[in-house]
Structures are given as structure tokens and as C-alpha cells.
Backbone bond lengths (Angstrom), bond angles and torsions (degrees), N, CA, C in turn:
res aa  C-N    CA-C-N  psi(-1)  N-CA   C-N-CA  omega(-1)  CA-C   N-CA-C  phi
1 M - - - 1.458 - - 1.523 109.25 -
2 A 1.314 115.35 142.19 1.460 121.06 -177.62 1.519 110.85 -73.84
3 N 1.328 115.25 146.48 1.469 121.70 176.90 1.514 112.11 -104.19
4 I 1.325 116.84 -27.75 1.459 121.45 -176.80 1.521 109.62 -81.03
5 K 1.332 115.33 139.98 1.468 120.80 -175.57 1.522 112.51 -58.89
6 S 1.330 117.73 -42.95 1.463 120.49 -178.35 1.533 110.90 -67.16
7 A 1.326 117.06 -33.80 1.466 120.51 178.29 1.523 110.42 -68.67
8 K 1.330 116.31 -38.01 1.475 120.16 176.76 1.532 110.31 -62.79
9 K 1.337 116.01 -40.93 1.457 120.20 179.07 1.528 110.42 -65.06
10 R 1.340 117.22 -42.59 1.467 120.30 179.24 1.522 110.86 -59.73
11 I 1.314 117.44 -38.80 1.465 121.47 178.60 1.534 109.58 -61.40
12 K 1.330 116.58 -45.36 1.468 120.68 178.47 1.529 111.19 -61.04
13 V 1.332 115.71 -46.35 1.466 120.73 -177.32 1.530 110.15 -64.02
14 I 1.327 116.72 -43.85 1.467 120.77 -179.75 1.518 110.85 -62.74
15 N 1.332 116.85 -41.16 1.475 119.93 178.45 1.524 111.05 -62.35
16 K 1.331 116.52 -40.11 1.461 121.12 179.50 1.533 110.58 -65.08
17 K 1.341 116.12 -45.11 1.457 120.54 -179.77 1.519 111.57 -66.77
18 T 1.340 116.99 -37.40 1.456 121.21 178.56 1.521 110.51 -62.93
19 L 1.319 116.40 -42.31 1.463 120.85 178.56 1.529 110.54 -62.96
20 R 1.341 116.77 -43.55 1.467 121.26 179.17 1.521 110.59 -62.40
21 N 1.324 116.76 -45.51 1.459 120.42 179.90 1.525 111.23 -62.80
22 R 1.323 116.79 -41.01 1.456 121.13 -179.92 1.528 110.87 -63.80
23 M 1.335 116.61 -39.55 1.471 120.39 179.31 1.527 110.67 -65.21
24 I 1.319 116.43 -42.98 1.460 119.94 -178.19 1.523 110.73 -67.98
25 K 1.335 117.52 -40.97 1.467 120.97 177.72 1.518 110.71 -63.75
26 S 1.323 116.48 -35.12 1.460 120.85 177.51 1.526 110.75 -65.45
27 Q 1.336 116.98 -39.21 1.462 120.74 177.57 1.525 110.78 -63.06
28 V 1.322 116.67 -39.53 1.466 121.26 178.93 1.528 109.66 -64.36
29 K 1.329 116.79 -44.53 1.469 120.59 -179.66 1.527 110.94 -63.24
30 T 1.330 116.65 -40.89 1.465 120.83 179.52 1.525 110.60 -63.90
31 A 1.327 116.74 -44.31 1.468 120.53 179.35 1.522 110.68 -63.35
32 T 1.331 116.89 -38.94 1.464 121.19 178.37 1.523 110.77 -64.57
33 K 1.321 116.28 -42.15 1.467 120.38 179.33 1.528 111.41 -63.83
34 K 1.332 117.11 -34.56 1.460 120.22 178.06 1.526 110.94 -65.70
35 V 1.325 116.24 -38.40 1.469 120.03 177.08 1.522 109.32 -65.18
36 L 1.328 117.49 -45.76 1.464 121.44 -179.69 1.532 111.43 -61.56
37 A 1.332 116.52 -39.68 1.459 120.25 178.60 1.518 111.01 -64.21
38 A 1.329 116.92 -42.01 1.461 120.97 179.17 1.522 110.63 -65.94
39 V 1.329 117.59 -37.88 1.466 121.26 178.78 1.527 109.79 -66.66
40 N 1.327 116.38 -41.35 1.469 119.96 -179.26 1.521 112.96 -66.37
41 T 1.339 117.43 -30.60 1.467 119.39 177.40 1.519 111.13 -77.92
42 G 1.333 117.25 -18.60 1.460 121.02 178.35 1.515 114.44 88.09
43 D 1.319 116.93 10.22 1.463 121.11 -179.89 1.530 109.21 -89.34
44 K 1.327 116.56 101.25 1.468 120.80 -174.90 1.528 112.28 -66.88
45 A 1.321 117.48 -37.58 1.465 120.35 -179.64 1.533 110.96 -64.92
46 A 1.330 115.66 -44.62 1.467 119.76 179.26 1.524 110.46 -66.45
47 A 1.332 116.32 -36.96 1.465 120.55 179.26 1.527 110.46 -65.35
48 A 1.327 116.95 -41.00 1.459 120.74 179.21 1.528 111.01 -65.30
49 E 1.317 115.63 -40.21 1.468 120.46 178.64 1.531 110.74 -66.24
50 A 1.331 116.30 -43.14 1.462 120.80 178.60 1.529 110.54 -65.98
51 F 1.335 116.73 -35.86 1.463 120.95 178.16 1.524 110.82 -64.79
52 K 1.319 115.37 -40.29 1.464 119.83 178.89 1.533 110.39 -62.28
53 A 1.330 116.07 -43.45 1.466 120.53 178.84 1.531 110.93 -67.04
54 A 1.332 116.53 -40.43 1.461 120.75 -179.57 1.523 110.77 -65.53
55 T 1.314 116.76 -39.57 1.455 120.90 178.57 1.523 110.83 -61.21
56 K 1.312 115.81 -40.71 1.458 120.76 178.93 1.534 110.79 -62.91
57 V 1.327 116.42 -44.01 1.463 121.15 -179.52 1.526 110.67 -66.20
58 I 1.336 116.47 -43.07 1.464 120.87 -179.50 1.527 110.79 -64.46
59 D 1.333 116.63 -42.66 1.464 120.11 178.95 1.530 111.75 -64.78
60 S 1.322 116.68 -37.91 1.467 118.63 179.15 1.526 110.39 -68.30
61 A 1.333 117.20 -33.42 1.468 119.97 176.18 1.521 110.30 -65.46
62 Y 1.331 116.61 -37.54 1.466 120.16 176.74 1.526 110.51 -65.53
63 N 1.321 116.86 -43.26 1.463 120.83 -178.93 1.523 111.95 -63.97
64 K 1.325 116.68 -27.11 1.462 120.79 178.46 1.528 111.97 -87.30
65 G 1.324 116.50 -1.04 1.458 119.91 175.42 1.513 114.58 85.36
66 I 1.323 117.65 17.36 1.458 120.83 -178.12 1.523 110.69 -80.84
67 Y 1.331 116.86 -41.12 1.464 121.85 -176.58 1.522 110.89 -117.57
68 H 1.314 115.66 151.63 1.461 123.51 172.85 1.534 107.93 -75.96
69 V 1.315 116.04 155.29 1.468 120.88 -176.32 1.535 111.37 -60.58
70 N 1.323 118.06 -37.05 1.463 120.29 -179.60 1.524 111.68 -70.34
71 T 1.316 117.08 -34.09 1.463 121.11 176.55 1.517 110.36 -63.90
72 V 1.323 115.41 -42.69 1.465 121.27 178.38 1.528 109.71 -62.10
73 A 1.326 116.47 -45.43 1.466 120.42 -179.53 1.520 110.43 -62.34
74 R 1.337 117.53 -41.81 1.458 121.39 -179.76 1.532 111.65 -64.24
75 K 1.324 116.55 -43.59 1.472 120.31 -179.87 1.534 111.03 -63.01
76 K 1.334 116.62 -47.36 1.466 120.58 -178.67 1.523 110.82 -66.49
77 S 1.317 116.74 -38.53 1.455 121.02 -178.91 1.523 111.58 -65.67
78 S 1.331 116.72 -42.81 1.467 119.27 -178.81 1.527 111.05 -66.17
79 L 1.330 117.15 -37.30 1.465 119.96 177.46 1.532 110.73 -68.52
80 A 1.323 116.61 -41.75 1.468 120.45 179.21 1.524 110.52 -63.34
81 K 1.318 116.45 -37.98 1.458 120.90 179.51 1.529 110.63 -62.55
82 L 1.335 116.55 -40.94 1.464 120.26 178.15 1.525 111.30 -62.52
83 I 1.312 116.17 -42.93 1.469 119.82 -178.51 1.528 110.48 -68.58
84 N 1.340 117.32 -39.26 1.460 120.14 -179.64 1.530 112.19 -68.06
85 K 1.326 117.13 -27.52 1.475 120.28 177.35 1.527 111.42 -68.62
86 M 1.326 117.23 -24.06 1.464 120.87 -177.66 1.513 111.67 -66.07
87 A 1.316 118.71 -29.53 1.468 122.26 -173.82 1.517 112.73 -66.22
């Protein structure tokens, strides 16, 4: 455990940021799972709608600095590929 006041504060700040990052990553995973569920049922309209929502969540995670730009591109691309295979 830290003894210096600034180190104690850094621990608090890091814990807060870690919790925020974990929540945002969880939202991305949930949105991705919704797209996968829609693809598995074969409903293209629902899959497209879920993809649109997932893209929004993934982009907001990037804007908050959670994901690297290439990670975001890979996630969106893999979901788009699944939806395009349905046609």
C-alpha cells in the first residue's frame, strides 16, 4: 500500500478509470453479441439494426480512448462481414 499522498490519489484515479473502461468494454461486447444473435436467427433487418447500434457503441469507445483505431476497424469489419454473408 502506498504511503505518499499523491500515490494514494493515483490508486483511486486508476481504479475509477479501470471501472469506466471495463463498463465501456462490456457495452461493446453486449452490442456485438446482439449482432451475432440476430445473424444466427437469420433476420437480416434485425442484424442490420443491431450492427448500426454496435457501430455507434464501438466508435464511442474509440472516441473515449478505450480502443485503438485498428481494433475498432477490425471489430466493425468482422461484424459487417457476417451480415454481408447473410445475403
